[in-house]
N, C-alpha and C positions, 0 to 999 in steps of 0.2 A: 504494500500500500504506500503510495507516494502522497505526501501532504504538500499543499502549496507553500511556497517560501518566497521570501523577498531578500534581495542582496543589496546592501548599502555600499556606496563608494566611500571608503574611509579617507578622510582628509587629514586627520592627525593621528598620531600614535595614541594608544590607549593610556589613560592615566592610571588604570588599575594594574599597577606593576607587581602586585603581591600574588598574582596567580600565574600559573605557567600555561600560556596559550600555545596551542600547537602551530598556529599561524601568526605571522607578524602583523597581519591586518585585522586581528580579532579585537572585538570590543567587549566590554562587560555588558551585561544585560541592561544596566542602567544607562550606559552610554549609547547603546543601540536604540533604546526607547527614546531617549532625548533626541537623538539624530533623526529618527523616524518622525517624531512629533514636529520637529523644526522643519522638516521637509514638507510635511502636510500643512503646517501653518507657519510660514516664514517669519511672521512678526512675533512669534512666541519666543520669549526669553528663557532659554534653558540653562543659563549660567548658574542660577541657584542650585539646580540639580547637580551640575558638574562640580560646583564648589563643595557640595555635600559629599560627593564621592571622594574628592581630594582630602577632605577632613577625615573621612573613614580610613583612607589609606594611611594618612599621617598618624592617626591614633594607633592603628594596628602596628605600623612600623615602630613606633615609640615603645610599644609593649613587648616587642620581640627581643630575645637575647641578642647581644651585639653580633655574635658570629652568624646568627640566622639573618638578621637585618641586612648585613652586608651582601647577602645573596640577591636581595631585591632592590637595593638602592642603585640607581643608575648614575648618580653624580659622584 
């Protein structure tokens, strides 16, 4: 059984760096939803959602042991 699907053109790298995606153009579910909503309604401001995701990532990274956190930090 094949279900319908939609593919989004990824313009920026995912901010959700704490997961291991199999593809470099993968987005988190939250990022994909924000992107889809913005494409459906271009005037919609999705920045609050993306800022929330960044806060989640920052909090999770801060709570990880240093040796684990280093695996996920890109800078």
